[in-house]
C-alpha positions as CSV (number, residue, x, y, z in Angstrom):
1,M,40.5,197.8,138.3
2,T,38.3,195.1,137.2
3,G,36.4,193.0,139.3
4,K,38.0,189.9,138.8
5,K,41.1,191.6,139.8
6,I,39.5,193.2,142.6
7,L,38.1,189.1,143.2
8,M,41.8,188.2,143.4
9,D,43.1,190.4,145.7
10,E,40.5,189.6,148.0
11,F,41.1,185.8,147.8
12,E,44.9,186.3,148.5
13,A,43.9,188.0,151.5
14,H,42.6,184.9,152.5
15,R,45.0,182.0,151.3
16,A,47.5,181.8,153.6
17,R,44.7,181.2,156.4
18,L,43.1,178.4,153.8
19,N,46.3,176.9,152.9
20,A,46.5,176.5,156.9
21,V,43.8,174.9,157.4
22,A,43.4,172.4,154.0
23,F,47.3,171.7,155.3
24,R,46.5,170.7,159.0
25,M,43.5,168.2,157.7
26,L,45.3,167.0,154.8
27,G,48.8,166.9,156.1
28,T,51.0,167.2,152.6
29,R,51.5,171.1,151.0
30,A,50.9,169.2,148.0
31,E,47.3,168.4,148.1
32,A,46.9,171.4,150.5
33,E,47.7,173.7,147.6
34,D,45.4,171.9,145.2
35,A,42.7,172.0,147.7
36,V,42.8,175.9,148.1
37,Q,43.5,176.5,144.3
38,E,40.6,174.4,143.5
39,A,38.4,176.7,146.3
40,W,40.0,179.8,143.9
41,L,38.2,178.3,141.0
42,R,34.8,177.9,142.2
43,L,34.7,181.0,143.8
44,T,35.3,182.4,139.9
45,R,32.6,180.7,139.1
46,S,30.1,181.3,141.7
47,D,28.0,184.6,142.3
48,S,30.7,186.2,143.8
49,E,28.5,189.2,145.1
50,S,26.4,187.2,146.9
51,I,28.5,186.3,149.1
52,G,28.0,188.1,152.4
53,N,31.2,186.6,153.9
54,L,33.6,185.6,151.9
55,G,36.2,184.1,154.8
56,G,33.3,182.1,156.0
57,W,32.4,181.1,152.3
58,L,35.9,179.6,151.4
59,T,36.8,178.1,154.8
60,T,33.2,176.1,154.1
61,V,34.7,175.2,150.7
62,V,38.3,174.0,151.6
63,G,36.8,172.1,153.9
64,R,34.6,170.1,152.0
65,L,37.3,169.8,149.6
66,C,39.2,168.0,152.1
67,L,37.1,165.8,153.5
68,D,36.2,164.3,149.8
69,M,39.9,164.0,149.4
70,L,40.3,162.8,152.7
71,R,37.3,159.7,151.8
72,A,39.2,159.2,148.7
73,R,42.2,158.4,150.5
74,K,40.4,156.2,152.7
75,S,38.9,154.3,149.9
76,R,42.0,153.9,148.3
77,R,43.7,152.6,151.5
78,E,40.5,149.9,151.8
79,D,41.5,148.9,148.2
80,S,44.8,148.6,148.1
81,L,44.9,146.4,151.4
82,D,42.1,143.9,149.7
83,E,44.4,143.5,147.1
84,M,47.1,142.9,149.4
85,Q,45.6,140.5,151.5
86,N,44.4,139.0,148.2
87,D,47.9,137.9,147.0
88,M,48.7,137.1,150.6
89,F,50.7,139.9,151.3
90,R,51.1,142.0,154.5
91,P,51.2,145.9,154.1
92,E,53.6,147.3,156.3
93,P,51.9,150.5,158.3
94,S,52.1,153.7,156.3
95,F,51.0,156.9,157.4
96,A,51.6,158.8,154.2
97,S,49.0,159.5,151.9
98,P,48.8,156.7,148.7
99,G,50.9,158.1,146.0
100,A,52.6,160.6,148.2
101,S,56.1,162.2,146.7
102,P,58.9,162.2,149.3
103,E,58.0,166.0,149.7
104,D,54.9,165.3,150.4
105,E,56.0,162.8,153.0
106,L,58.3,165.5,154.8
107,A,55.9,167.9,154.9
108,M,53.1,165.6,157.0
109,A,56.3,164.7,158.6
110,D,56.8,168.4,159.3
111,S,53.4,169.5,159.9
112,V,53.1,167.4,162.9
113,G,54.8,165.0,165.4
114,L,54.9,161.1,164.6
115,A,52.4,160.6,167.6
116,M,50.1,163.3,166.4
117,L,50.5,162.4,162.5
118,T,49.5,158.7,164.3
119,V,46.6,159.5,165.2
120,L,45.5,161.9,163.1
121,E,45.4,159.2,160.1
122,T,43.5,156.7,162.5
123,L,40.2,159.5,162.4
124,T,37.6,159.1,160.3
125,P,37.4,161.8,157.8
126,G,34.4,163.4,159.5
127,E,36.7,163.3,162.7
128,R,39.5,164.7,161.8
129,V,37.9,168.2,159.6
130,A,35.6,168.8,162.7
131,F,38.7,168.4,165.2
132,V,40.7,170.6,162.9
133,L,38.5,172.7,161.9
134,H,36.9,173.5,165.8
135,D,40.1,172.9,167.9
136,V,42.4,174.3,165.4
137,F,40.9,177.1,163.7
138,A,37.9,178.0,166.1
139,V,35.3,177.4,163.5
140,P,31.9,177.6,165.1
141,F,29.8,173.6,165.2
142,D,26.9,174.7,163.2
143,K,28.9,175.7,160.2
144,I,31.1,172.6,160.5
145,A,28.1,170.8,160.5
146,D,26.8,171.9,156.7
147,I,30.6,171.0,155.8
148,V,30.5,167.1,157.0
149,G,26.9,166.9,156.7
150,R,26.0,166.4,160.3
151,S,23.6,167.7,162.8
152,P,25.8,170.4,165.2
153,D,25.8,167.9,168.2
154,A,26.5,165.3,165.9
155,T,29.7,166.8,165.0
156,R,30.6,168.5,168.4
157,Q,30.4,164.6,169.4
158,L,32.9,163.8,165.8
159,A,35.4,166.5,167.4
160,S,35.2,165.5,170.8
161,R,36.0,162.1,170.0
162,A,38.9,163.4,167.8
163,R,40.1,165.2,171.2
164,R,40.3,162.5,173.2
165,R,42.8,160.5,170.9
166,V,44.7,163.6,170.3
167,Q,45.0,164.0,173.9
168,G,46.2,160.9,174.4
169,A,49.0,160.9,171.9
170,Q,49.8,164.6,173.2
171,T,50.2,162.7,177.1
172,A,53.0,160.1,175.2
173,D,54.5,163.1,173.7
174,R,55.3,165.0,176.7
175,I,57.4,162.0,177.7
176,D,59.3,161.9,174.6
177,N,59.6,165.9,174.9
178,A,61.2,165.5,178.3
179,R,64.3,163.6,177.2
180,R,63.9,165.7,173.4
181,R,64.6,169.0,175.3
182,Q,67.3,167.5,177.1
183,V,69.0,166.9,173.8
184,V,67.8,170.3,172.6
185,D,69.2,172.4,176.0
186,A,72.6,170.7,175.5
187,F,73.0,171.6,171.9
188,L,71.8,175.1,172.2
189,A,74.5,176.1,175.5
190,A,77.5,174.0,173.0
191,A,76.7,176.4,170.2
192,R,75.8,179.5,172.4
193,G,79.1,178.7,174.2
194,G,81.5,177.9,171.1
195,D,82.1,174.5,172.6
196,F,82.8,172.4,169.7
197,E,83.9,169.2,171.3
198,A,80.7,169.7,173.1
199,L,79.0,169.8,169.6
200,L,80.5,167.1,168.1
201,T,79.3,164.8,171.1
202,M,75.6,165.8,170.3
203,L,75.5,165.2,166.7
204,D,75.6,161.4,165.2
205,P,78.6,160.7,163.0
206,E,76.8,161.0,159.8
207,V,74.2,163.9,160.7
208,V,72.6,165.9,157.8
209,L,71.3,169.5,157.9
210,R,69.0,170.9,155.6
211,G,67.7,173.6,154.6
212,D,64.5,175.5,152.6
213,A,65.5,177.7,150.1
214,V,64.9,181.0,152.4
215,A,66.7,179.4,155.0
216,V,69.3,179.0,152.1
217,K,69.2,183.0,151.2
218,L,69.8,183.7,155.2
219,G,72.6,181.9,155.0
220,G,72.0,177.8,155.8
221,H,72.7,175.2,153.2
222,A,70.3,173.5,151.1
223,E,72.1,170.4,152.4
224,L,75.3,169.5,155.0
225,H,76.8,166.1,156.0
226,G,78.6,165.2,158.8
227,A,79.2,166.0,162.7
228,S,82.5,168.4,161.8
229,A,80.9,170.5,159.3
230,V,77.5,170.9,160.9
231,A,79.4,171.3,164.3
232,E,81.4,174.1,162.7
233,F,78.0,175.8,161.1
234,F,76.6,176.3,164.7
235,N,79.2,176.6,166.6
236,G,79.6,180.3,168.4
237,S,76.0,181.0,167.2
238,A,72.2,179.9,168.1
239,Q,72.4,183.4,170.2
240,A,68.6,184.3,168.9
241,A,68.1,180.1,169.2
242,R,65.2,179.3,171.8
243,P,64.1,175.6,172.9
244,A,59.6,175.7,171.2
245,L,57.2,173.2,171.0
246,V,56.4,172.8,167.2
247,D,53.0,170.8,166.6
248,G,53.5,169.6,170.3
249,V,57.5,168.5,169.4
250,M,60.2,170.0,171.3
251,D,62.4,171.5,168.5
252,V,64.2,175.1,168.2
253,A,62.5,178.5,167.0
254,V,65.2,181.4,165.8
255,V,63.5,184.7,167.2
256,P,66.0,187.6,166.9
257,G,65.0,190.7,168.0
258,G,61.5,188.6,169.4
259,K,60.6,187.9,165.8
260,L,60.4,185.0,164.2
261,L,63.0,183.7,161.5
262,L,63.3,180.3,161.3
263,V,62.4,176.8,162.6
264,L,65.1,174.1,163.3
265,R,63.1,170.8,163.1
266,F,65.3,168.1,164.8
267,E,65.5,164.0,164.4
268,I,66.9,162.2,167.4
269,A,67.9,158.8,167.5
270,G,69.8,157.5,170.4
271,G,70.4,160.5,172.0
272,R,72.4,162.3,169.4
273,I,70.8,165.0,166.5
274,A,70.9,162.6,163.3
275,G,69.0,165.0,161.1
276,I,68.2,168.9,161.5
277,E,65.5,170.5,159.1
278,A,65.9,174.5,158.8
279,V,62.2,175.4,158.1
280,A,62.5,179.4,157.4
281,D,59.9,179.5,154.3
282,P,57.1,182.0,155.9
283,S,53.8,179.2,154.4
284,S,55.7,176.5,156.2
285,I,56.2,178.2,159.3
286,A,52.5,180.0,159.1
287,A,51.1,176.2,159.6
288,F,53.1,175.1,162.6
289,D,51.3,175.6,166.1
290,L,54.5,176.7,167.5
291,S,54.7,178.2,171.2
292,L,58.3,179.5,172.7
293,A,59.5,177.1,175.8
294,E,61.4,178.5,178.8
295,D,64.6,179.1,178.2
């Protein structure tokens, strides 16, 4: 086995975690994958034999890349805002990265709840990196300090400020989640009990069910429109479905035999389910902060 093949295998062993780190910091899968790929290129150009802790080295590199990308994103936003103000236009609020594709925006919406998304976008790049690395991935402050170019104490303050904002957003989310839990429970009860009429009452007439490629292979649909079709699909099923907090938002996890198979992300409007995203891709699921709620 060649040295490059060994190095590639070692890198691949860390890829899932690196993708999760980058995804949390950047909010889009495309940018996260770009950051991780760039980390691989830098690894191939480095003296890999001198790296004592490859996982830590890669996390540091990805962290610095994400910090640079966040700073560039912020700079582009400020330039865009100046141009709009000069043209006497008022910009509409947006929480997607500049030039983001619809897939990127969907990925960001999948990765965090709306309240969390809003608060993450208000953090400075340094705060966001410090919070994600420490509070989500347990990276020590002295390691994060090297990434953000601050002292460990200053880095601790960055994370503390970010944490206060995030906790405030989570408090607001809990109020919404109480209402979401009622909808989720009613939907699951109707689906499990085979109550077609009750399912219809839970669904918006124009509801859309979408599934990723893995969900389709499991027997789902790439896209299904209308309350009748969606109700028919779920009618008598959901036996293995459980209410779950997914990135702080009440949704549904399907766990046959105790093994997480897929996640259902609900769009709820006016007390009805207006959209369902079935996420079964393992890399997407790995990026979620998921905990099952008591049924």
